[in-house]
Structures are given as C-alpha cells and as structure tokens.
C-alpha positions as CSV (number, residue, x, y, z in Angstrom):
1,M,113.7,110.8,115.1
2,T,114.1,114.3,113.7
3,N,115.3,115.6,110.4
4,N,114.1,119.1,110.8
5,N,116.8,120.5,108.5
6,L,115.1,118.7,105.6
7,K,112.4,120.8,103.9
8,V,111.4,118.6,101.0
9,L,109.1,119.3,98.1
10,C,107.7,116.0,96.9
11,L,106.5,116.0,93.3
12,S,104.3,112.9,93.0
13,F,101.5,113.5,90.5
14,R,99.7,110.3,91.5
15,T,98.7,109.9,95.1
16,P,96.2,108.0,97.2
17,P,93.3,107.2,97.1
18,Q,94.0,106.4,93.4
19,V,94.6,102.7,92.8
20,R,97.6,103.0,90.7
21,P,101.1,101.6,91.4
22,Q,102.7,105.0,92.0
23,A,99.9,106.2,94.2
24,I,100.1,103.0,96.3
25,L,103.9,103.4,96.7
26,I,103.6,107.0,97.8
27,G,100.9,106.0,100.2
28,K,103.4,103.7,101.9
29,M,106.4,106.0,101.6
30,I,105.2,109.4,102.8
31,P,103.7,108.2,106.2
32,E,107.1,106.5,106.9
33,W,109.0,109.7,106.0
34,V,106.8,111.5,108.6
35,R,107.6,108.8,111.2
36,Q,111.3,109.3,110.5
37,G,111.1,113.1,110.9
38,V,110.6,114.3,107.4
39,K,107.4,116.2,106.7
40,P,107.3,117.0,102.9
41,I,105.2,119.5,101.0
42,I,103.4,117.4,98.3
43,I,102.4,118.5,94.8
44,T,100.0,116.2,92.9
45,Y,97.4,116.2,90.1
46,R,94.0,117.7,90.7
47,E,91.6,114.8,91.4
48,K,88.1,114.5,92.8
49,E,89.1,112.5,95.8
50,K,91.5,113.8,98.4
51,W,94.3,112.1,100.2
52,Q,93.6,112.1,103.9
53,I,97.0,112.9,105.3
54,D,98.1,115.7,107.6
55,L,100.5,117.4,105.3
56,P,100.3,120.4,102.9
57,I,99.1,119.2,99.5
58,Y,99.0,121.5,96.4
59,K,97.1,120.5,93.3
60,V,98.2,121.1,89.7
61,D,96.4,120.4,86.4
62,K,97.4,117.7,84.0
63,F,98.8,118.6,80.6
64,Q,96.2,117.4,78.1
65,L,95.8,117.7,74.4
66,N,92.9,116.6,72.2
67,R,93.5,114.3,69.3
68,Y,93.5,117.2,66.8
69,L,96.2,119.2,68.5
70,R,98.4,116.1,68.9
71,R,98.6,116.0,65.1
72,L,100.1,119.5,65.1
73,P,103.5,119.1,66.7
74,L,104.5,122.8,66.5
75,I,101.4,123.9,68.3
76,A,101.5,120.9,70.7
77,N,105.1,121.8,71.7
78,L,104.2,125.4,72.2
79,L,101.3,124.5,74.5
80,E,103.5,122.1,76.4
81,K,106.1,124.8,77.0
82,R,103.4,127.1,78.3
83,Y,102.1,124.4,80.6
84,F,105.5,123.8,82.1
85,Y,106.2,127.5,82.5
86,R,102.9,127.9,84.4
87,L,103.7,124.8,86.5
88,F,107.2,126.2,87.3
89,K,105.8,129.6,88.4
90,Q,103.2,127.9,90.6
91,M,105.8,125.8,92.2
92,E,108.3,128.6,92.6
93,E,105.9,130.3,94.9
94,I,105.4,127.1,97.0
95,V,109.2,126.7,97.2
96,K,109.7,130.2,98.6
97,K,106.7,130.0,100.9
98,H,108.0,126.8,102.6
99,Q,111.7,127.5,102.3
100,I,112.3,124.3,100.4
101,N,115.9,123.0,100.3
102,L,115.4,119.7,98.5
103,I,113.2,118.5,95.6
104,Y,112.2,114.9,95.2
105,S,110.3,114.0,92.0
106,F,108.7,110.7,91.5
107,S,107.8,109.5,88.0
108,N,105.7,108.2,86.3
109,P,104.4,110.5,84.8
110,Y,107.6,112.1,83.7
111,A,106.2,115.6,84.0
112,S,107.3,115.5,87.7
113,N,110.9,114.9,86.8
114,I,110.8,117.6,84.0
115,V,109.5,120.3,86.3
116,G,111.9,119.1,89.1
117,A,114.8,119.6,86.8
118,K,113.5,123.1,85.9
119,L,113.3,124.1,89.5
120,K,116.9,123.0,90.1
121,E,118.1,124.9,87.1
122,K,116.3,128.2,87.9
123,L,116.3,128.2,91.7
124,G,119.5,126.2,92.5
125,I,117.7,123.8,94.8
126,K,119.2,120.2,95.3
127,F,117.2,117.8,93.2
128,I,116.6,114.0,93.3
129,S,114.8,112.3,90.4
130,N,113.2,108.9,90.7
131,F,112.7,106.8,87.5
132,S,110.2,104.2,88.5
133,D,110.4,102.7,85.0
134,P,112.7,103.5,82.0
135,W,111.5,106.3,79.7
136,Y,113.5,106.5,76.5
137,D,114.4,102.8,76.9
138,D,110.9,101.5,77.8
139,P,110.5,98.2,75.8
140,Y,106.7,98.6,76.0
141,Q,106.7,101.8,74.0
142,S,107.0,102.3,70.2
143,F,108.0,106.0,69.8
144,S,108.1,107.8,66.5
145,K,111.4,109.3,65.4
146,S,110.4,112.8,66.6
147,E,109.1,111.4,69.9
148,K,112.3,109.6,70.5
149,K,114.3,112.7,69.8
150,D,112.2,114.8,72.2
151,I,112.2,112.2,75.0
152,A,116.0,111.7,74.6
153,R,116.5,115.4,75.1
154,K,114.2,115.7,78.1
155,E,115.7,112.6,79.8
156,K,119.2,113.8,79.3
157,N,118.4,117.1,80.9
158,I,116.9,115.4,83.9
159,I,119.8,113.0,84.3
160,Q,122.4,115.9,83.9
161,T,120.5,118.2,86.3
162,S,119.8,115.6,89.1
163,N,122.0,115.4,92.2
164,R,121.0,111.8,92.5
165,I,118.9,109.5,90.3
166,I,117.0,106.7,92.0
167,F,116.0,103.4,90.3
168,N,114.2,100.5,91.9
169,N,116.5,97.8,90.4
170,E,120.0,97.4,88.9
171,V,118.7,96.3,85.5
172,A,116.8,99.5,84.9
173,K,119.6,101.6,86.3
174,N,122.2,100.0,83.9
175,L,119.8,100.2,80.9
176,V,119.1,103.9,81.3
177,M,122.5,105.1,82.5
178,K,124.7,103.3,80.0
179,K,124.0,106.1,77.5
180,Y,125.5,108.7,79.7
181,P,129.0,109.8,80.9
182,V,130.7,107.9,83.7
183,E,130.5,110.9,86.0
184,W,126.7,111.0,85.6
185,Q,126.5,107.3,86.2
186,K,128.0,107.8,89.6
187,K,124.9,109.7,90.6
188,A,122.6,106.7,90.1
189,I,121.6,104.5,93.0
190,V,119.1,101.7,93.6
191,I,116.5,101.8,96.4
192,P,114.0,99.0,95.9
193,H,110.2,99.1,96.2
194,C,108.9,98.6,99.7
195,F,106.1,97.0,101.8
196,D,104.6,98.2,105.0
197,S,103.9,95.4,107.4
198,K,101.6,97.7,109.4
199,K,99.1,97.8,106.6
200,Y,98.4,94.0,106.3
201,P,95.4,92.6,108.1
202,A,95.7,90.4,111.1
203,K,95.7,86.7,110.4
204,L,92.7,85.8,108.3
205,E,90.7,82.5,108.4
206,K,91.4,80.8,105.0
207,K,89.0,78.5,103.3
208,K,90.2,75.0,103.8
209,D,88.0,73.6,101.0
210,Y,90.1,75.0,98.2
211,F,93.7,75.8,97.2
212,I,93.4,79.4,96.2
213,L,95.8,80.6,93.5
214,S,95.5,84.4,93.1
215,H,96.7,87.0,90.6
216,I,96.1,90.6,91.7
217,G,96.2,93.5,89.2
218,A,95.9,94.2,85.5
219,F,97.0,92.3,82.5
220,Y,98.4,93.7,79.3
221,Q,98.9,92.2,75.8
222,Q,102.6,91.9,76.5
223,R,102.1,90.7,80.1
224,N,99.1,88.3,79.9
225,P,98.1,85.1,81.7
226,E,98.2,82.7,78.8
227,L,101.3,80.7,79.9
228,L,99.8,80.3,83.3
229,F,96.4,79.2,81.9
230,S,98.2,76.7,79.6
231,A,100.1,75.2,82.5
232,L,96.9,75.0,84.6
233,R,95.1,73.2,81.7
234,S,97.9,70.7,81.8
235,V,97.7,70.4,85.5
236,L,94.0,69.4,85.3
237,A,94.6,67.1,82.4
238,K,97.2,65.2,84.3
239,E,95.5,65.3,87.7
240,P,91.7,65.7,87.1
241,S,91.0,65.3,90.8
242,L,92.6,68.7,91.5
243,K,89.8,70.5,89.7
244,K,87.6,70.1,92.8
245,K,90.4,71.5,95.0
246,L,91.8,74.4,92.9
247,R,90.3,78.0,92.6
248,L,91.9,80.7,90.5
249,R,91.1,84.3,91.5
250,L,91.9,87.1,89.1
251,V,91.5,90.2,91.2
252,G,91.4,93.4,89.1
253,G,91.5,91.5,85.9
254,D,88.8,93.7,84.5
255,L,90.7,97.0,84.7
256,K,89.7,99.3,81.8
257,Y,92.9,101.3,81.4
258,T,94.9,98.4,79.9
259,N,95.0,96.9,76.4
260,Y,93.9,93.5,77.8
261,Q,90.2,93.8,78.5
262,T,87.7,91.6,80.3
263,K,86.5,90.1,77.0
264,D,90.1,89.0,76.2
265,L,90.4,87.4,79.6
266,L,87.0,85.6,79.4
267,S,88.0,84.3,75.9
268,V,91.3,82.8,77.0
269,I,89.8,81.3,80.2
270,S,87.3,79.6,78.0
271,N,89.9,78.5,75.4
272,F,92.0,76.8,78.1
273,G,89.0,75.1,79.7
274,L,89.3,76.9,83.0
275,D,85.7,78.2,83.3
276,E,85.0,76.0,86.4
277,I,88.0,77.1,88.4
278,A,88.6,80.7,87.3
279,E,86.9,83.8,88.8
280,I,87.4,87.4,87.6
281,L,86.9,89.9,90.4
282,P,86.7,93.7,90.0
283,A,89.5,96.0,91.1
284,V,89.6,96.5,94.8
285,S,91.2,99.2,97.1
286,Y,94.8,98.8,98.1
287,Q,93.8,97.7,101.6
288,E,91.4,95.1,100.2
289,S,94.2,93.8,97.8
290,L,96.4,93.1,100.9
291,E,93.5,91.0,102.3
292,E,93.3,89.1,99.1
293,M,97.1,88.4,99.3
294,K,96.7,87.0,102.8
295,L,93.7,84.9,101.9
296,A,95.5,83.2,99.0
297,D,97.5,80.0,99.3
298,C,99.8,81.1,96.5
299,L,100.2,84.3,94.6
300,I,101.2,84.6,90.9
301,V,103.3,87.4,89.4
302,I,103.7,87.7,85.7
303,D,106.3,89.8,83.8
304,A,106.5,90.4,80.1
305,D,108.9,88.2,78.2
306,F,111.6,90.8,77.6
307,N,115.3,89.9,77.6
308,L,116.9,91.7,80.5
309,S,113.6,93.0,81.6
310,P,114.0,96.3,83.5
311,F,110.7,96.2,85.2
312,F,110.2,95.5,88.9
313,P,106.5,95.6,89.8
314,S,105.8,97.2,93.1
315,K,103.0,94.6,93.5
316,V,105.5,91.7,93.9
317,V,107.0,93.5,97.0
318,D,103.5,93.8,98.4
319,Y,103.1,90.1,97.7
320,A,106.3,89.4,99.6
321,G,105.2,91.5,102.5
322,S,102.1,89.4,102.9
323,Q,104.4,86.4,103.5
324,T,102.2,84.3,101.2
325,P,104.1,81.9,98.9
326,I,104.7,83.3,95.4
327,I,105.3,81.8,92.0
328,G,106.8,84.0,89.2
329,I,106.5,83.8,85.4
330,T,109.3,86.0,84.4
331,P,112.5,86.0,82.4
332,N,115.7,84.6,84.0
333,N,117.6,87.2,86.0
334,S,114.8,89.8,85.8
335,P,114.4,91.9,89.0
336,T,111.3,89.9,89.9
337,A,113.2,86.6,89.5
338,Q,116.1,87.9,91.7
339,L,113.6,88.9,94.4
340,L,111.9,85.5,94.3
341,R,115.2,83.7,94.6
342,G,116.1,85.7,97.6
343,L,112.7,85.0,99.2
344,G,113.0,81.3,98.5
345,C,110.2,81.3,96.0
346,P,110.3,79.6,92.5
347,S,110.1,81.4,89.2
348,F,109.8,80.0,85.7
349,N,110.7,81.6,82.3
350,Y,108.6,81.4,79.2
351,Q,110.3,78.3,78.0
352,Q,109.6,76.4,81.2
353,E,105.9,75.6,81.0
354,N,106.4,71.9,81.7
355,N,108.4,72.7,84.8
356,L,105.7,75.1,85.9
357,T,103.0,72.5,85.4
358,G,104.9,69.9,87.4
359,Y,105.6,72.4,90.2
360,L,101.9,73.4,90.4
361,I,100.8,69.8,90.7
362,K,103.2,69.3,93.6
363,L,102.2,72.5,95.3
364,I,98.4,72.1,95.0
365,S,98.6,68.5,96.1
366,G,100.8,69.4,99.1
367,Q,103.9,67.6,98.0
368,V,106.1,70.8,98.3
369,E,106.0,73.8,100.6
370,I,107.3,77.3,100.0
371,K,109.0,78.9,103.0
372,I,109.7,82.7,102.9
373,N,113.2,83.9,103.9
374,H,112.2,86.6,106.4
375,D,115.7,88.0,106.9
376,Y,115.9,88.7,103.1
377,L,112.4,90.2,103.1
378,Q,113.5,92.9,105.6
379,N,115.6,94.5,102.9
380,F,112.3,95.7,101.4
381,S,110.6,97.0,104.5
382,V,109.5,100.6,104.2
383,E,111.4,101.4,107.4
384,N,114.7,100.3,105.8
385,T,114.1,101.8,102.4
386,T,113.1,105.1,104.0
387,K,116.3,105.1,106.1
388,S,118.3,104.7,102.9
389,L,116.5,107.5,101.2
390,I,116.7,110.0,104.1
391,K,120.4,109.2,104.4
392,I,120.8,110.3,100.7
393,F,118.7,113.5,101.5
394,N,121.1,114.5,104.2
395,E,124.2,113.7,102.1
396,I,123.0,115.9,99.3
397,L,122.3,118.9,101.6
398,T,126.0,118.9,102.6
399,E,127.3,118.8,99.0
400,K,128.2,121.8,97.0
401,L,125.9,122.6,94.0
C-alpha cells in the first residue's frame, strides 16, 4: 500500500522506549503507518534512550522552569514565548527540508498541539491535533484563575486552527467541543485507542494452581484500588476457601510519578487483610506488560469516579487485545464501560460493591465465564484505526485551506 503523497510531520513528544501511555500508543501506531505507506518525520523530546525505528527523528528540549520562576508569571510567560519561538524556528527548517504537507500533533503534553497550531498559522500547512485527554476541562486538574484563562486561550487557538481534531472517545469530544461554535464542532472526530495483535506473545502456559487477578499500571488518589480491595475482603469473608486459590498481582503499582505511592498501596492492602494474596510488582516494559495480560485469568481496569468520565485509558484496549477476560470498576456509560459492554465483559460502578463481590465469587470459583466478542474487538485493531486516520489525512490534503 502506498501513500507517497503524504509527507507527515508527527509531533509526539513522548515516544518509545518510555513506558508512558502516549509513548506506548505511538509505538503501536507509527509502525502501522509505515506498513500502510506513510513514513512520517518524528519530533520528540530529547531523552537518553533512543527509539529503534528506521525513520527520521528530531529531538527538542522540554520547557522547564524552576520553582522560583514559576512564582513570577510575567517572566515565566516571557520564557515560554521564547521557548515556543525557538521550537517553531527549529521545526520550520525541518518542514522545509522534508517538504512537509501535513502536521499531526499528539498530546499530552500540549506543547505539541501548541507548536502544531503555530506551524499551521505561519506556514499554511494542514494541521490535525489529537487530544488524548481533555485539557481545560480535565476533572483531575485544579487550575488557578490565571491558569484557566491561559489554557482556555491556548486551547481555543488550537481548536480554531486545526483542520481536524481527534479524540479517542465521544464523551471527551462532547465535553471539550461544546464550548465552541457549531462549525468548529464539525471538525472533531473520534478514532479510538488501538491494540496490535502482532505484539502479544504466543500462548503462554498459565499456572493452574491459582486464579490470577491482575491490575497493570499506576494508581492515583482519584483512581485507587480501595473499592476492589473492599470487594475482595468480602469475597474472602464469604468464601474463605478461595484464599488458597486467588492471587492478586499489582504490576507497576509502585510507580513513582503518581500521587499514590507504594506506602499507600501497602497500607490499604494491610487494612483490607489482603497481605496473603496480594503482590506488588515493579513496572515492566510494554512487551512484558502484554505477557502479564496473557498470564492473568482476569484483568482489572479502574477509572476515577467522575460523572460522565471523559477518560478512556489506552491500557484497557491493550487488555482487550490480549483476549483475557476483563472486569471494570468505572462509572456507568464511561468510555471504558461502553468498551467492556461491547466486548461482553462486566463493569461495576462505585455503588455496586456488593454486585462486584458476588460476581468475583462466581468467577473465581468457575461458576461464570467471560467470553470476548472478537468481532467487536476488531474495531480497535491498529490496522483499522490506522486506515481511518490515513483516510482523514488524504481527505484533508484535498481540502482548501
């Protein structure tokens, strides 16, 4: 397949081998772009480790301020403007060198969308922005009044400038775009997260001695495992014999960049009496995480308890790609809950602890079985999501500026 007319500059400031959600996503997406005939030029942050991929990669510096400069907004704003000016000039040369005709920026961080919009404004190149999570409307964040004003201005400029705005779910799209004119809303589309079936290991030999319940990834204060732990405590109280059969693996539960640290996790494990069944494992590589998914008997995904949650963790699509059964703890009608329904997997909201307890007892004891809907799963294959994205690339090139 060839798409030789597409000369794409991909602004993704986090790339493999980093073990961060965006880096993992890009690690799935870009090789499939290449397989489908698109060979992008990539711009990413300067990191010690290099991504081993046969494509031109340019490195840029992060914008960083020490804590003292952050307290001086006028100076901080001036330094930020200078940073984006230097970034623009650096990318302008790259655009001209490679005869770029399309810019695709992938946030988070939002610096990629900001500079992508600037390149469109100054150079007249078609521009697609990707909002992996809401920015101004992020319910996790508590912005100051001045921060909200600044972010609102920047987000509006990105939305206005973009030829297309991509979201990974309808809830996020509607939350962000409802602030803007109807004409701008027409530019917003949904392409979901993806999985790459080629990356999963061949069938692994599972331990028959235990039922392995696994959660892979970090916890946060707003997205913590306490409801799960409470339900498991009830499971063991009602069916003590299951303690010998059940093992809970918390892979990457000790990640340092979150506000829910190892000491917090150890404390709640102890408080809920799960010391004998729970195991905290260090963060692993992406490839190793796929092995952990295949080894589990059931995977757990946990969302924060936000009404109309706009978050769709890319991890849950990787879970789905493993074809291992999944249980969700997530608000009703969240993007995660919608995915799980389509797959044929159960989810429980934060008021359904008793239901979760009962289901876990039946699942662990073999009274129920979760069967994955493979036809629905294919909507999230990297082959299909990439086809949708490249179709948009080609549509945009034929449109007038």
